[in-house]
N, C-alpha and C positions, 0 to 999 in steps of 0.2 A: 514262113515264106521269106524269100530274099528277092529284092528288086534292085536293079542298077539304076540309080537316080542321079548319078553324078552330073549328067548334062542338065538336070533341072535345078541344081543348087545355085544359090547366089552367094556372094561374099558374106552377107549378114542377113538377118531377119528372115530366115527360113522357117516355115511352119509346116506341120503335118496335120492334115484334117482327115478324119475317118468318119464315114457315115454308115449307119446301121439301118436295116429294115427290121420292123417288128417280126419276130419269129412266127407269131400268129398269122400275120398278113402273108408272109412268105409261104407258109404251109398251105394256106387257103388258095393262094395263087397257083402253086404247083399242082394242087388237087384239081383245079379247073383245067389245067393244061394237059393232064394225063387222059388219054382216050379210053381208059378202062379204070374201074374202081380198085383201090387198094385197101382192103378191109384191115382193121376196123376204121370206119370213117371218123368215129368219135369215141371218146371214152364213155363208159356207162353214165347215164343221166345223173345218178345219185352222187357221182364224183364232182359235179358242177365244174367240169374242166373245159378245155379247149379242144377243138376238132383238128384233124388232119396232121397230127404230130408225126405220123409215120411217113410223111413226105419230106421231112428235113432231118438232118443229122444232129439231133439234140437229145439230151437225156429225156426219155419218155416220161419219167415221173414229174418233170417240171410242167407238164401239161395237165396234171392232176393225177391223184391216186386215191385209193380208199382211205389213206391215212393223212393226206395233206392237201393243201390248196394248190391251185394252178398258178405258178409263177414262171412262165417261160422266159428265160434270161437271154440276153444278147450283150455282147461286148468283148473287149480284149481281156484275155485271161492270163497272158504271159507278158513279160517285159517287151517294150518296143525300143529298139536301138537303131541309131543311125551311125553307121561306120563307113569311113572312107579310107581307101588305100589305093596306091598307084600300081603296086606289083602283086603283093600277096599279103594275106592276113592269116595268122595261125589261129584257127578256130578252136582246136583242142590238141593238147599234148598229153599223151599217156605214157608213163614210165613204169616199167616193171623190173624189179631186181630179184635175183634168186642166187643162192650160193651154189658154187660148183665145187669140185674136189679141192682145188687150190686157189680159186679166185671167185669172182662174182660175174654172172651173166646179166647183161642189161638189155632190155628190149624197149624200144621207143616207137610209139605210134603217133603220127602227126597228121592231122586233118587241116587242110589249107583251103581258104577261099582265094581264088586267083583271078586277078583283073586282066592279065595278059599272059601270053606264052612266055615262059621263063626256062632258061637252061642253066643248070648249075650243079654243084655238088653239096650234099649234106654230109657234114663230118663232125 
């Protein structure tokens, strides 16, 4: 996800706080808000797992399986970055070269995050 937080930043001492809700609690809450049942409500009793996993987008095996315990996880699983730019930021540059009869062909793919409308020439 990308968010424009420039207007929230201070000159120094910025912090980022992330709050999580238990996957078990969220699944149970969603199950009570749905006007109809979505089976199965729970994993088989011999799994000793958690119910309502089908209401949230999580790996179903983390709510228990016949081969393992229930450990529904929650958290950040990729890097968190804070980037600031006034005009544009090159997110990804891909370069492909291939030989031609007498020279080389070069293809460049450029993905930009843009903060404002920009007119210009890429050369």
